[in-house]
C-alpha positions as CSV (number, residue, x, y, z in Angstrom):
1,M,-5.2,1.8,-18.5
2,G,-2.6,3.6,-17.2
3,I,0.9,5.0,-17.4
4,P,3.2,2.5,-19.5
5,K,6.1,1.4,-16.9
6,E,9.7,0.3,-17.2
7,G,10.5,-2.7,-15.3
8,S,7.7,-3.0,-13.4
9,S,7.3,-6.7,-13.8
10,A,10.6,-6.7,-11.9
11,G,9.2,-5.5,-8.6
12,V,8.8,-8.8,-6.8
13,T,11.7,-10.1,-7.7
14,I,13.8,-7.0,-6.5
15,A,11.9,-7.0,-3.2
16,V,12.8,-10.5,-3.2
17,G,16.7,-9.9,-3.7
18,I,16.4,-7.2,-1.2
19,V,14.7,-9.0,1.8
20,S,17.1,-11.9,1.0
21,A,20.0,-9.8,1.4
22,L,18.9,-7.8,4.3
23,K,18.1,-10.8,6.2
24,G,21.0,-13.4,4.9
25,M,18.2,-15.6,3.2
26,P,18.8,-18.0,0.1
27,V,16.2,-17.6,-2.4
28,R,14.8,-21.0,-3.8
29,N,17.2,-21.4,-7.1
30,D,13.9,-23.7,-8.5
31,L,11.3,-21.1,-9.4
32,A,10.5,-18.1,-11.4
33,L,8.8,-15.0,-10.2
34,T,6.7,-11.9,-11.7
35,G,4.7,-9.0,-10.5
36,E,4.5,-5.4,-9.6
37,I,4.0,-4.3,-6.3
38,T,2.2,-1.6,-4.7
39,I,3.6,0.5,-2.0
40,M,1.5,-1.4,0.4
41,G,2.6,-5.0,-0.8
42,K,-0.3,-6.0,-3.3
43,V,1.0,-7.7,-6.0
44,L,-0.3,-6.4,-8.9
45,P,-0.7,-8.3,-13.2
46,V,2.0,-7.8,-15.3
47,S,1.8,-7.8,-19.1
48,G,3.6,-10.8,-21.2
49,S,3.0,-13.4,-18.5
50,R,2.8,-16.2,-21.2
51,Q,6.2,-15.6,-22.9
52,K,7.5,-15.5,-19.2
53,I,6.0,-18.6,-18.5
54,R,7.0,-20.2,-21.6
55,A,10.7,-18.8,-20.8
56,A,10.8,-20.5,-17.7
57,F,9.7,-23.9,-19.0
58,D,12.3,-23.9,-21.5
59,A,14.5,-22.8,-18.8
60,G,13.8,-26.2,-16.9
61,V,11.9,-24.2,-13.7
62,K,9.7,-25.9,-12.1
63,E,7.7,-23.4,-10.7
64,V,6.4,-19.8,-11.5
65,L,4.9,-17.2,-8.5
66,L,2.9,-15.0,-10.6
67,P,0.2,-12.2,-10.2
68,A,-3.4,-14.3,-9.3
69,D,-4.7,-11.9,-11.9
70,N,-2.5,-13.2,-14.8
71,L,-3.4,-16.9,-14.2
72,K,-5.8,-16.7,-16.5
73,D,-3.8,-15.6,-19.2
74,A,-1.7,-18.6,-18.7
75,Q,-4.3,-21.2,-19.2
76,V,-4.0,-20.9,-23.2
77,L,-0.8,-22.2,-23.0
78,P,0.3,-26.0,-24.4
79,A,-0.7,-28.8,-21.8
80,Y,3.0,-29.9,-22.0
81,I,4.2,-26.5,-20.4
82,L,0.8,-26.5,-17.8
83,D,1.6,-30.0,-16.8
84,A,5.7,-29.4,-16.4
85,V,5.2,-25.9,-14.7
86,K,3.2,-25.2,-11.2
87,L,1.7,-21.9,-11.4
88,A,1.7,-20.5,-8.4
89,P,-0.7,-17.4,-7.7
90,I,0.4,-14.8,-5.8
91,E,-1.4,-11.9,-3.9
92,S,1.2,-10.1,-1.8
93,I,4.6,-9.7,-1.2
94,A,4.4,-11.6,2.4
95,Q,3.2,-14.4,0.2
96,V,6.1,-14.1,-2.1
97,L,8.3,-14.2,0.5
98,E,7.1,-17.2,2.2
99,L,7.2,-19.3,-1.0
100,A,10.5,-17.7,-2.2
101,L,12.9,-17.5,0.9
102,I,14.8,-21.0,2.3
103,T,13.7,-20.7,6.0
104,D,15.9,-23.7,7.3
């Protein structure tokens, strides 16, 4: 399984924040995101994805970007959550930036 890591699920969020700051582009405020990223920009699955989606729902978030490999874990959530929150599977940091940053 590998060596346990602290904070790895924040990799995608940290990368989006850095790119946003460097490019002066705001991040959408209606979504939540999670995922570990590799040095080559691939998004890896994280643990606790169901709890993170439930927390996003509780906070009123309408869309969650999560690693594509975590999508199957989310399918066991109650229908009322799955109906209210759009789950967008992500595979690369390039895809995340395209979805998260406001380009207008």
